[in-house]
Each structure stands twice: as structure tokens, then as C-alpha cells.
C-alpha positions as CSV (number, residue, x, y, z in Angstrom):
1,M,-19.9,-50.0,32.9
2,N,-21.4,-46.5,32.8
3,R,-19.5,-45.8,29.6
4,I,-21.0,-48.9,28.0
5,L,-24.5,-47.8,29.0
6,I,-24.0,-44.4,27.6
7,I,-22.8,-45.8,24.2
8,I,-25.8,-48.1,24.1
9,S,-28.1,-45.2,24.8
10,L,-26.6,-43.1,22.1
11,I,-27.0,-45.9,19.6
12,M,-30.6,-46.3,20.5
13,I,-31.2,-42.6,20.1
14,M,-29.6,-42.7,16.6
15,I,-31.8,-45.7,15.6
16,T,-35.0,-44.1,16.7
17,T,-34.3,-40.7,15.2
18,T,-33.0,-41.9,11.9
19,T,-35.7,-41.7,9.2
20,S,-35.9,-44.4,6.6
21,A,-35.1,-43.7,3.0
22,A,-38.0,-42.3,1.0
23,V,-40.0,-44.8,-1.1
24,K,-41.4,-43.6,-4.4
25,A,-45.1,-43.4,-5.3
26,S,-46.4,-44.5,-8.7
27,Y,-49.3,-43.1,-10.7
28,D,-49.8,-46.4,-12.5
29,I,-53.1,-47.2,-10.9
30,V,-56.4,-48.9,-11.5
31,P,-58.6,-47.5,-13.0
32,L,-56.2,-45.5,-15.2
33,P,-56.8,-41.7,-15.0
34,A,-57.6,-39.9,-18.3
35,S,-54.5,-37.7,-18.2
36,V,-51.3,-38.1,-16.2
37,S,-48.7,-35.5,-17.1
38,M,-45.4,-35.7,-15.4
39,Q,-43.9,-32.2,-14.6
40,K,-40.4,-30.9,-14.2
41,G,-39.3,-29.9,-10.7
42,E,-38.5,-31.5,-7.4
43,P,-40.8,-34.1,-5.9
44,F,-43.0,-33.6,-2.8
45,M,-41.9,-35.5,0.3
46,L,-44.8,-36.8,2.3
47,S,-44.1,-37.5,6.0
48,S,-45.8,-37.3,9.4
49,A,-45.1,-33.6,9.3
50,T,-47.5,-33.2,6.3
51,R,-51.0,-32.0,7.1
52,I,-54.3,-32.5,5.4
53,V,-56.3,-29.3,5.0
54,Y,-59.7,-28.8,3.5
55,T,-61.5,-25.7,2.4
56,G,-64.9,-24.8,3.9
57,S,-66.7,-26.4,6.8
58,D,-68.9,-28.8,4.8
59,E,-69.3,-32.2,6.6
60,A,-68.4,-34.1,3.4
61,M,-65.1,-32.2,3.2
62,K,-64.2,-33.2,6.7
63,R,-65.2,-36.8,6.1
64,N,-63.1,-36.9,2.9
65,A,-60.1,-35.5,4.8
66,K,-60.5,-38.2,7.4
67,F,-60.9,-40.9,4.8
68,L,-57.6,-39.8,3.2
69,A,-55.8,-39.7,6.6
70,D,-57.2,-43.2,7.5
71,Y,-56.1,-44.6,4.1
72,L,-52.6,-43.3,4.4
73,T,-52.2,-44.6,7.9
74,Q,-53.6,-48.0,6.8
75,T,-51.3,-48.2,3.8
76,T,-48.0,-46.6,5.1
77,G,-48.3,-46.2,8.8
78,I,-47.9,-42.4,8.4
79,K,-50.4,-40.5,10.6
80,L,-51.5,-37.1,9.3
81,S,-53.6,-34.4,11.1
82,T,-56.6,-32.9,9.4
83,N,-58.0,-29.4,9.8
84,A,-59.8,-26.7,7.9
85,A,-57.7,-24.4,5.8
86,S,-56.7,-21.1,7.3
87,G,-56.9,-19.2,4.0
88,K,-53.1,-18.8,3.8
89,A,-51.0,-20.6,1.2
90,Q,-50.5,-24.2,2.5
91,K,-47.0,-25.6,2.6
92,N,-46.1,-29.3,3.2
93,A,-49.8,-30.1,3.0
94,I,-52.3,-32.1,1.1
95,T,-55.0,-29.5,0.3
96,L,-58.6,-30.6,-0.6
97,C,-60.8,-28.2,-2.4
98,T,-63.6,-28.0,-5.0
99,D,-64.2,-26.2,-8.2
100,S,-67.9,-26.1,-9.3
101,K,-66.9,-25.4,-12.9
102,M,-65.7,-29.0,-13.2
103,G,-68.0,-32.0,-13.6
104,E,-69.4,-33.4,-10.4
105,E,-67.3,-36.6,-10.5
106,A,-64.2,-35.0,-12.1
107,Y,-61.0,-34.2,-10.2
108,R,-57.5,-32.8,-10.6
109,I,-54.4,-33.6,-8.7
110,S,-51.4,-31.3,-8.7
111,V,-48.1,-32.3,-7.0
112,D,-45.0,-30.2,-6.7
113,K,-42.3,-29.8,-4.0
114,K,-44.6,-27.5,-1.9
115,G,-47.4,-30.0,-1.6
116,I,-50.4,-31.8,-3.1
117,V,-53.7,-30.2,-4.2
118,I,-56.7,-32.4,-4.9
119,T,-59.5,-30.4,-6.6
120,G,-62.9,-32.0,-7.2
121,G,-65.9,-30.8,-9.1
122,S,-67.7,-31.7,-5.9
123,A,-66.9,-33.6,-2.7
124,K,-67.7,-36.7,-4.7
125,G,-65.1,-35.9,-7.4
126,M,-62.6,-35.1,-4.7
127,F,-63.3,-38.5,-3.2
128,Y,-62.2,-40.2,-6.4
129,G,-59.0,-38.0,-6.4
130,I,-58.4,-39.3,-2.9
131,Q,-58.7,-42.8,-4.1
132,T,-56.1,-42.1,-6.8
133,L,-53.7,-40.7,-4.3
134,R,-54.4,-43.7,-2.0
135,K,-53.6,-46.1,-4.8
136,S,-50.5,-44.2,-5.9
137,V,-48.6,-44.5,-2.6
138,P,-46.7,-47.7,-2.0
139,V,-48.1,-50.3,0.4
140,G,-45.8,-50.8,3.4
141,K,-44.7,-49.1,6.6
142,T,-42.5,-46.1,5.9
143,D,-41.6,-42.6,7.2
144,N,-41.3,-40.8,3.9
145,I,-42.9,-41.0,0.5
146,E,-41.6,-39.3,-2.6
147,L,-44.2,-38.2,-5.0
148,S,-43.0,-36.9,-8.4
149,A,-44.3,-33.6,-9.7
150,V,-47.4,-34.4,-11.8
151,R,-50.7,-33.0,-13.1
152,I,-53.6,-35.5,-13.2
153,A,-56.9,-34.6,-14.8
154,D,-59.6,-37.2,-14.6
155,Q,-63.3,-37.9,-15.0
156,P,-65.4,-41.1,-15.5
157,R,-66.5,-42.3,-18.9
158,F,-69.9,-43.6,-17.6
159,G,-72.1,-42.1,-14.9
160,Y,-73.4,-45.6,-13.8
161,R,-70.6,-47.8,-12.5
162,G,-72.2,-50.8,-10.7
163,M,-71.8,-54.1,-9.0
164,M,-74.7,-56.4,-8.1
165,L,-74.6,-58.8,-5.2
166,D,-77.2,-61.5,-4.7
167,C,-78.0,-61.9,-1.0
168,S,-81.1,-64.1,-1.6
169,R,-79.5,-67.4,-2.5
170,H,-76.9,-66.9,0.2
171,F,-77.1,-64.3,3.0
172,F,-74.2,-62.0,3.9
173,T,-73.8,-60.0,7.1
174,V,-73.9,-56.2,7.4
175,D,-70.2,-56.1,8.1
176,F,-69.4,-58.0,4.9
177,I,-71.7,-55.7,2.8
178,K,-69.7,-52.7,4.2
179,K,-66.4,-54.5,3.3
180,Y,-67.8,-55.0,-0.2
181,L,-68.8,-51.3,-0.5
182,D,-65.2,-50.4,0.5
183,L,-64.0,-52.5,-2.3
184,M,-66.3,-50.8,-4.7
185,A,-65.1,-47.4,-3.5
186,M,-61.5,-48.4,-4.1
187,H,-62.5,-49.0,-7.8
188,N,-64.4,-45.7,-8.2
189,M,-67.8,-47.5,-8.5
190,N,-70.9,-45.6,-7.5
191,V,-73.9,-48.0,-7.7
192,F,-74.5,-51.1,-5.5
193,H,-77.4,-53.1,-6.9
194,W,-78.7,-55.2,-4.0
195,H,-80.6,-58.3,-5.0
196,L,-82.7,-58.8,-1.9
197,T,-85.4,-61.4,-2.9
198,D,-85.8,-64.5,-5.0
199,D,-87.3,-68.0,-4.8
200,Q,-84.8,-69.1,-2.2
201,G,-85.2,-66.3,0.3
202,W,-86.7,-62.9,1.1
203,R,-84.0,-60.8,2.8
204,I,-85.5,-57.4,3.6
205,E,-88.0,-56.6,6.4
206,I,-91.4,-55.4,5.3
207,K,-93.3,-54.3,8.4
208,K,-96.7,-54.5,6.7
209,Y,-96.1,-58.1,5.7
210,P,-94.2,-59.7,8.6
211,R,-94.5,-63.2,7.2
212,L,-92.1,-62.3,4.4
213,T,-89.3,-62.6,6.8
214,S,-90.7,-64.9,9.5
215,V,-91.5,-67.5,6.8
216,G,-90.0,-66.3,3.5
217,S,-86.5,-65.7,4.8
218,K,-86.0,-69.3,5.8
219,R,-85.7,-72.4,3.6
220,S,-85.8,-75.8,5.2
221,G,-82.9,-77.1,3.1
222,T,-80.6,-76.4,0.2
223,I,-79.7,-78.5,-2.8
224,V,-76.1,-79.7,-2.7
225,G,-73.8,-78.7,-5.5
226,F,-74.9,-78.1,-9.1
227,N,-78.7,-78.9,-8.6
228,S,-78.0,-82.4,-7.6
229,M,-80.6,-84.8,-6.1
230,V,-79.1,-84.3,-2.6
231,D,-80.7,-81.8,-0.2
232,D,-78.8,-81.0,3.0
233,Q,-82.2,-80.6,4.9
234,R,-80.7,-77.8,7.1
235,E,-82.6,-74.6,7.7
236,Y,-81.0,-71.6,6.2
237,G,-82.0,-68.0,6.5
238,G,-81.4,-64.4,7.4
239,F,-82.7,-60.9,6.6
240,Y,-81.9,-57.3,7.0
241,T,-84.1,-55.1,9.3
242,H,-85.1,-51.6,8.3
243,D,-82.4,-50.2,10.7
244,Q,-79.7,-52.4,9.2
245,A,-80.6,-51.5,5.7
246,R,-80.6,-47.8,6.6
247,E,-77.2,-48.3,8.2
248,I,-75.8,-49.8,5.0
249,V,-77.4,-47.0,2.9
250,E,-75.7,-44.4,5.0
251,Y,-72.3,-46.2,4.9
252,A,-72.6,-46.3,1.1
253,R,-73.7,-42.7,0.9
254,Q,-70.5,-41.6,2.7
255,R,-68.6,-43.4,0.0
256,Y,-70.7,-41.8,-2.8
257,I,-72.3,-45.1,-3.6
258,T,-76.0,-45.3,-4.3
259,I,-77.8,-48.5,-3.4
260,I,-80.5,-49.7,-5.8
261,P,-82.7,-52.4,-4.2
262,E,-84.2,-55.2,-6.2
263,I,-87.4,-56.9,-5.4
264,D,-87.8,-59.5,-8.2
265,M,-91.4,-59.6,-9.6
266,P,-93.7,-61.1,-10.8
267,G,-91.5,-64.2,-11.1
268,H,-88.9,-65.5,-8.7
269,M,-91.5,-65.0,-6.0
270,K,-91.6,-68.5,-4.4
271,A,-90.4,-67.1,-1.0
272,A,-93.2,-64.5,-1.0
273,L,-95.8,-67.1,-2.0
274,A,-94.7,-69.4,0.8
275,A,-95.5,-66.6,3.2
276,Y,-98.7,-65.4,1.5
277,P,-100.1,-68.3,-0.7
278,E,-103.2,-66.3,-1.7
279,L,-100.9,-64.3,-4.0
280,G,-100.4,-67.2,-6.4
281,C,-102.6,-68.6,-9.1
282,T,-103.1,-72.0,-7.4
283,G,-103.3,-70.9,-3.8
284,G,-100.5,-73.2,-2.8
285,P,-99.3,-74.6,-0.6
286,Y,-95.8,-73.2,-1.5
287,E,-92.4,-73.7,-0.1
288,V,-89.3,-71.4,-0.1
289,G,-87.1,-72.8,-2.9
290,H,-84.4,-75.4,-2.2
291,R,-83.0,-75.7,-5.7
292,W,-81.7,-73.1,-8.1
293,G,-83.3,-72.1,-11.4
294,I,-86.8,-71.2,-12.4
295,Y,-90.1,-72.1,-10.7
296,L,-93.4,-72.2,-12.5
297,D,-95.3,-70.5,-9.6
298,V,-95.4,-66.7,-9.9
299,L,-97.7,-63.9,-8.8
300,C,-101.3,-64.2,-10.0
301,L,-101.6,-61.1,-12.3
302,G,-105.4,-61.6,-12.4
303,N,-105.6,-61.1,-8.6
304,E,-106.0,-57.4,-7.7
305,K,-104.5,-58.2,-4.2
306,I,-101.0,-58.7,-5.7
307,Y,-100.9,-55.1,-7.0
308,A,-101.7,-53.7,-3.5
309,F,-99.1,-56.1,-2.1
310,C,-96.4,-55.0,-4.6
311,E,-97.1,-51.4,-4.1
312,D,-97.0,-51.7,-0.3
313,V,-93.6,-53.5,-0.6
314,L,-92.2,-50.9,-3.0
315,K,-93.5,-48.0,-0.8
316,E,-91.7,-49.4,2.3
317,L,-88.6,-50.0,0.2
318,S,-88.7,-46.4,-1.2
319,D,-88.7,-45.1,2.4
320,I,-85.5,-47.0,3.2
321,F,-83.6,-46.4,-0.1
322,P,-83.4,-42.8,-1.3
323,S,-82.1,-43.9,-4.8
324,E,-83.8,-42.6,-7.9
325,F,-84.2,-46.1,-9.2
326,V,-85.9,-49.2,-7.9
327,H,-85.2,-52.5,-9.6
328,I,-88.2,-54.7,-10.1
329,G,-86.5,-57.7,-11.8
330,G,-88.9,-59.1,-14.3
331,D,-86.6,-61.8,-15.6
332,E,-87.3,-65.5,-16.2
333,T,-91.0,-65.4,-15.6
334,P,-92.9,-68.5,-16.8
335,T,-96.4,-67.9,-18.2
336,E,-97.8,-71.4,-17.7
337,R,-99.8,-70.6,-14.6
338,W,-101.3,-67.5,-16.2
339,A,-102.4,-69.5,-19.3
340,E,-104.4,-71.8,-17.0
341,C,-105.7,-69.3,-14.4
342,P,-109.2,-67.9,-15.0
343,K,-108.4,-64.7,-13.2
344,C,-105.3,-64.0,-15.3
345,Q,-107.2,-65.0,-18.5
346,A,-110.0,-62.5,-17.7
347,V,-107.5,-59.6,-17.2
348,A,-105.7,-60.6,-20.4
349,K,-108.9,-60.6,-22.4
350,E,-110.0,-57.3,-20.9
351,H,-106.8,-55.6,-22.1
352,G,-106.4,-57.5,-25.4
353,L,-103.4,-59.4,-24.1
354,T,-102.2,-63.0,-24.0
355,A,-100.5,-65.0,-21.2
356,K,-97.2,-64.2,-23.0
357,T,-97.8,-60.4,-23.0
358,L,-99.6,-60.1,-19.7
359,Q,-96.4,-59.2,-17.8
360,G,-96.2,-55.8,-19.7
361,Y,-99.5,-54.9,-18.1
362,F,-98.0,-55.6,-14.6
363,T,-94.8,-53.8,-15.3
364,N,-96.6,-50.7,-16.5
365,R,-98.7,-50.6,-13.4
366,M,-95.7,-50.9,-11.1
367,E,-93.9,-48.2,-13.1
368,R,-96.8,-45.8,-12.8
369,F,-96.9,-46.3,-9.0
370,L,-93.2,-45.8,-8.7
371,N,-93.3,-42.7,-10.9
372,Q,-96.0,-41.2,-8.8
373,N,-93.8,-41.7,-5.8
374,G,-90.8,-40.0,-7.4
375,K,-89.0,-43.2,-8.5
376,R,-87.9,-44.8,-11.8
377,I,-87.9,-48.5,-12.6
378,I,-85.1,-50.7,-13.8
379,G,-85.9,-54.2,-15.1
380,W,-84.0,-57.0,-16.7
381,D,-84.3,-57.1,-20.5
382,E,-87.2,-59.5,-20.5
383,I,-89.5,-56.6,-19.7
384,L,-88.9,-55.5,-23.3
385,E,-91.1,-58.4,-24.4
386,G,-94.2,-56.5,-23.1
387,D,-95.6,-53.1,-24.3
388,I,-93.6,-51.1,-21.7
389,N,-93.2,-47.4,-21.5
390,Q,-90.0,-45.8,-22.9
391,S,-89.3,-44.3,-19.5
392,A,-88.4,-47.8,-18.1
393,T,-84.6,-48.4,-17.8
394,I,-83.4,-51.7,-19.2
395,M,-80.6,-53.9,-17.7
396,S,-79.3,-55.9,-20.6
397,W,-78.1,-59.3,-19.4
398,R,-78.9,-61.8,-22.2
399,G,-76.0,-60.7,-24.3
400,T,-75.6,-57.2,-25.7
401,A,-78.2,-57.1,-28.5
402,N,-81.2,-56.5,-26.2
403,G,-79.5,-53.5,-24.7
404,E,-78.6,-52.0,-28.1
405,K,-82.1,-52.6,-29.3
406,A,-83.6,-50.9,-26.2
407,A,-81.2,-47.9,-26.5
408,E,-82.3,-47.5,-30.2
409,K,-85.9,-47.4,-29.0
410,G,-85.0,-44.6,-26.5
411,H,-84.8,-46.6,-23.3
412,D,-82.0,-45.8,-20.9
413,V,-79.8,-48.9,-20.7
414,I,-77.3,-50.5,-18.2
415,M,-75.1,-53.1,-20.0
416,S,-74.6,-56.2,-17.9
417,P,-74.2,-59.1,-20.4
418,T,-73.5,-62.6,-19.2
419,T,-70.7,-62.8,-21.8
420,Y,-68.6,-60.3,-19.9
421,C,-70.2,-59.3,-16.6
422,Y,-71.4,-62.5,-14.8
423,F,-68.8,-62.8,-12.1
424,D,-70.1,-66.1,-10.8
425,F,-68.7,-67.8,-13.9
426,C,-65.2,-69.4,-13.5
427,Q,-62.1,-67.2,-14.1
428,T,-60.3,-70.1,-15.8
429,D,-61.2,-72.8,-18.3
430,T,-58.4,-75.1,-17.1
431,S,-57.9,-76.7,-13.7
432,T,-61.5,-75.9,-12.7
433,L,-61.4,-79.0,-10.4
434,Y,-59.7,-76.7,-7.9
435,E,-62.1,-73.7,-8.2
436,P,-64.4,-73.1,-5.2
437,S,-67.6,-73.1,-7.3
438,P,-69.1,-75.7,-9.7
439,R,-70.7,-73.0,-11.8
440,D,-70.3,-73.5,-15.5
441,G,-69.2,-70.7,-17.8
442,F,-65.9,-68.9,-18.2
443,I,-65.0,-65.3,-18.2
444,N,-61.4,-64.3,-17.5
445,V,-59.9,-61.0,-16.5
446,E,-58.7,-60.2,-20.1
447,K,-62.2,-60.7,-21.5
448,V,-63.7,-58.4,-19.0
449,Y,-61.0,-55.8,-19.6
450,G,-61.7,-56.0,-23.4
451,Y,-65.4,-55.3,-23.2
452,E,-66.7,-52.3,-25.2
453,P,-70.2,-51.2,-24.1
454,L,-70.7,-48.9,-27.1
455,A,-70.9,-51.2,-30.1
456,E,-69.9,-50.2,-33.6
457,G,-73.0,-49.3,-35.6
458,M,-75.0,-47.9,-32.8
459,S,-76.4,-44.4,-33.5
460,E,-75.1,-41.5,-31.5
461,N,-78.5,-41.1,-29.9
462,A,-78.6,-44.7,-28.8
463,K,-75.1,-44.4,-27.4
464,S,-76.3,-41.5,-25.3
465,H,-78.8,-43.9,-23.6
466,I,-76.1,-46.3,-22.4
467,L,-75.9,-45.1,-18.8
468,G,-73.1,-47.5,-17.9
469,V,-72.0,-51.0,-17.0
470,Q,-72.5,-53.4,-14.2
471,A,-71.2,-56.8,-13.2
472,N,-73.4,-59.3,-11.3
473,V,-72.3,-61.7,-8.6
474,W,-75.0,-64.4,-8.2
475,T,-74.4,-66.6,-5.2
476,E,-76.1,-69.9,-5.7
477,Y,-72.7,-71.5,-5.3
478,L,-70.9,-68.8,-3.4
479,T,-71.6,-69.6,0.1
480,C,-69.2,-67.4,2.1
481,P,-67.6,-63.9,1.9
482,Q,-64.3,-65.2,0.7
483,A,-65.9,-66.9,-2.3
484,V,-67.7,-63.6,-3.2
485,E,-64.4,-61.8,-3.0
486,Y,-62.5,-64.5,-5.0
487,Y,-65.0,-64.4,-7.8
488,S,-65.1,-60.6,-7.9
489,L,-61.4,-60.0,-7.9
490,P,-59.5,-59.2,-9.9
491,R,-62.3,-59.0,-12.5
492,M,-63.7,-56.0,-10.6
493,S,-60.5,-54.1,-11.4
494,A,-60.8,-54.9,-15.1
495,L,-64.5,-53.8,-15.0
496,S,-63.5,-50.5,-13.4
497,E,-61.4,-49.6,-16.4
498,V,-64.3,-50.4,-18.7
499,Q,-66.6,-48.2,-16.5
500,W,-64.2,-45.3,-15.8
501,S,-61.4,-45.0,-18.4
502,S,-61.5,-43.7,-21.9
503,A,-57.9,-44.5,-22.7
504,P,-57.0,-47.1,-25.4
505,K,-56.9,-50.6,-24.1
506,D,-53.5,-52.3,-23.4
507,F,-53.9,-55.5,-21.4
508,D,-50.2,-56.0,-20.7
509,A,-49.9,-52.5,-19.2
510,F,-53.1,-53.1,-17.3
511,K,-51.7,-56.3,-15.8
512,Q,-48.7,-54.4,-14.5
513,R,-50.9,-51.8,-12.8
514,L,-53.2,-54.6,-11.5
515,T,-50.1,-56.4,-10.0
516,R,-49.4,-53.3,-8.0
517,M,-53.1,-53.2,-7.0
518,T,-52.9,-56.7,-5.5
519,S,-50.7,-55.4,-2.7
520,L,-53.7,-53.3,-1.6
521,F,-56.0,-56.3,-1.8
522,K,-53.7,-58.2,0.5
523,L,-53.4,-55.3,3.0
524,C,-57.2,-55.0,3.2
525,G,-57.7,-58.7,3.6
526,Y,-59.5,-59.4,0.3
527,T,-59.3,-62.9,-1.2
528,Y,-58.6,-62.8,-4.9
529,A,-58.0,-65.2,-7.8
530,H,-54.3,-65.7,-8.8
531,H,-54.8,-67.0,-12.4
532,L,-52.8,-64.0,-13.8
533,W,-50.0,-64.8,-11.4
534,P,-49.6,-68.6,-11.5
535,E,-46.4,-68.4,-9.6
536,E,-48.4,-67.3,-6.6
537,M,-50.9,-70.2,-6.8
538,I,-50.6,-73.0,-4.2
539,S,-50.6,-76.5,-5.4
540,P,-53.7,-78.4,-4.2
541,W,-51.3,-81.1,-2.9
542,E,-49.1,-78.7,-1.0
543,D,-49.2,-78.8,2.8
544,N,-49.4,-75.5,4.5
């Protein structure tokens, strides 16, 4: 009996001490780096004996090291220690360092049998190198990872790489916003455009105007489906406090993401008018919007009180969000009320304007105020219809022509056309019966991937004004986090290649890299559309 127990014990020791065969990493990632040069020589073997070391004592360096350690543990189960470099040559280590001669967001990765070195132009560039290493290692528990000798040199094509999420039509929790920011970081994106107000709800606390949230954050019902005649008559609401917004700003900052808040004005203000009816042309009464679309009631541009109101709101917003930019919307603003309002007509006459051009007067006043407070404005491309200053940045959403026109005029431009970048549109034009949203429109992954923001025929000067590209996730019909993820993925991956990569387009090769990427989506618990992989789709009639 003792002999049997000894044999069993020996077998157990052999099982627990035997390491699994090494699995190979792959540098076929999304977005594709600018240069991946395979090298001769032996690979590096990453295991639990490997250390992560960082140069200097900067807090950002420590945080980056911890991010990498956490990513590798999440992806592979391998736990690595982190510590500051001792100054000696590091063996069996992932070394994190910076080189100020490189661009701020640029990075290099060097792998040989001795170790891995990630060098960033700054801590931010290093972070993107960390993302590349994270996406290169295989997903799945293992003891050893084989990384082939390589030299990777990379930097982004555009400085502005954004995603917008509409939290007015439907409200999303702080935890989900953080999860969405993590998804952006995975894709090397650096701007989160946060749509915080609209006709259907005011979502950010403004202490000077408490009714904006006590009244404006709640609607007494929501239209069912695609603007049907049916109202669910259920109260819906939610808003972010100053503390919650600052918490999200800090979470984003640590991932090198800037948050640009949007307060839509002077249109899409029904929620604000419900709280403060004296700001409208008719004086109300007004109600927070139940249906989607455009409402005729807007801010009264002939009422001097609305300028103080908007400046107060923007001032509080600027105290919360340290970004250079503030987005003031400016889209889809009807002029019917201004044409009928004596106050608006008086201001228009004083400045030689009409009801159609009055919005430019408002926009220029808001821009002057923000400029005086160290900020710049972004507005949707409708603001071009007024006599606005060249310093205003344009977000081109009604196709691409308005953005190209604005860039030729010397405006900085962010390209965000509905034809490529509206991610609330369906991802398929077949079998839409089983899609979670009734939204019309169709933009598939291949179309997003094929978008070229710098059109042929644009002057070099105009091209220099294209800051970057952004996709928008409007949420009229996206009522839960899983729907937002589904409509974002995998189109966000295609967009990241447009934003980051300068390499020639090859959709078949991209699809192979994207297929690898989906294992990371699954690991992180993201819901994504399977139209590129129909074999993974579940029949709507299949029991589960």
C-alpha cells in the first residue's frame, strides 16, 4: 500500500512540475503596425520567470508596467513581477523605456532571445507598444510563450482617433463607460467624444442649474420602436455627477484617452427647456422629448439670458473636463421659432442677419467665451452655414464634402461621415429581421475598412487640416450595453486601421487578423457581430 502511495505521489509531482509546450505569439494584430521586420536568431521564451522592468520612477511608467502585467495575466494566466530597472543589462525581461527623439505616440519593439524592449516616444507611445504586445500573445492559459525575434516600428497616421457614444437617448453606467474606454484603448484610440445632452435627456450635473438634472434628466415615456405611435409611458432617466464624470476622466487619462464633452446647442435643447422654459422663444411649457428626431423648440437667440446660461454651463463643464476641445453640437437646428420671435428678429436686424444665419452669431459668441477660457470649439458641419471663425473645428457628418470644403477654408476637421462612420446603422443588408435595432442604413465592416479620409484632389494644405477620424454610436435604439458593443464591434477594429495604419489596404488579410482579435473580445466579455463569420452565428430558431 505504501509503495502505491509513493508511486501516486511521484506521478503527481511530475504532473505539477512539467511545463506545457510553448505556444507561439503572432504579430498579425489590429491595427497593423507600420513596420514589422522579422529577424534572424532564437526566439524569446516568456514565462513566469520573466520580469517587467521600467526605467525611471515616473508614475506613468509604473502604471504602464502594471497594465502590461495585468493584460498578460488576463490573457495567458502568466503572472509577472514589475519593478524599476537597476541600470544593469536586463535578461529574461520585458523592458519599458522612452526615447524623446521619437514622436510622442510612436513606439518600437525589439525581441530577441534575451528579452523584449518596448521603447516609446513618451509613456503614451509606450502604452501603444504594450497594446501591440498584448494583442500578439495568444489567448489561453499557458506557461510559456514563444515570441519570434522581430523589430517593430510604429506610429499613428492621425493624431485624432475617436469614438462617440450618445448617453442622452439612453443612459449608460459609469462601469460600462469604463469598459468602453478599455475597448478604445485596445484599438489605440485616444479621444472619447461624450454626447451628454439632447432633447431626450440632460445627463451631466450642472450645480448652478440643478433643474437640468432634477427635471431635464427624466422623460416620462419613450416612443416604442422606430418612432411608432406607441409610448411606453415609463419614466426613464439618469445623469452623471461631477464626481462620477471626474472619475471617468481620470480613468480615461490613465489610458491616454482625452474626453471631449458635448453640450448640443442651440438646438436639441428640449430637455434644458423643460427645466428652464424661459430660455425658449415661446416660454413653454416644454417636455423632455419622448420621440426621436428634431424638435422645433430651440434656445431663443434674442434672449440675453441664454448666453449667460450657456456660458455658465460651459464653464462648469470646462472645470470637469481638461480637454482642449469642447463640442457645442450645432446640428439640426430649426429656424422657425427665430423667424417668428420678436426678440430673435431684433438681434438679427441689429447684426444684419436673417433667421437662417442667426446661428453663426450664437456660435461665434460661444467660441469667444471658450477661447477666453483656454478652450477650442468643435461643432457639427452645420455651423459652416453661419459666418464662423476659421479657428472653429468642424466635425463632418453629412458625408465628406463638407469636411473637405472646411479644410480648404482653413478649418481643422474631424471626418465622421454617415456613409462610413455611423455605427448605429445595421452591419448587414440581409436578415435584418434578427438584428437588435430597427435603425435603417447599412455599413458593413468592409466598407468601414475601405474608408479613405484624405480624398483625391484635396490640396496638401487642406489635408494638413484633417485631424483624424471618428465613428459615432447614436443610441435611440441601442438600449443596453450589449447592443452598444454589438454595433461597435467589429467595425471599431476596421476603423482603428483607418485611424492608425498607413499600410496599403488588404481586406482579406485584415479579416484574418480580425479573426485572431475576436478571441480577445470573447476573453474580455464583449458582444460583437458575427456577420463575417456566419458559421458562428446561431439560428434564431435554435434552442440554447
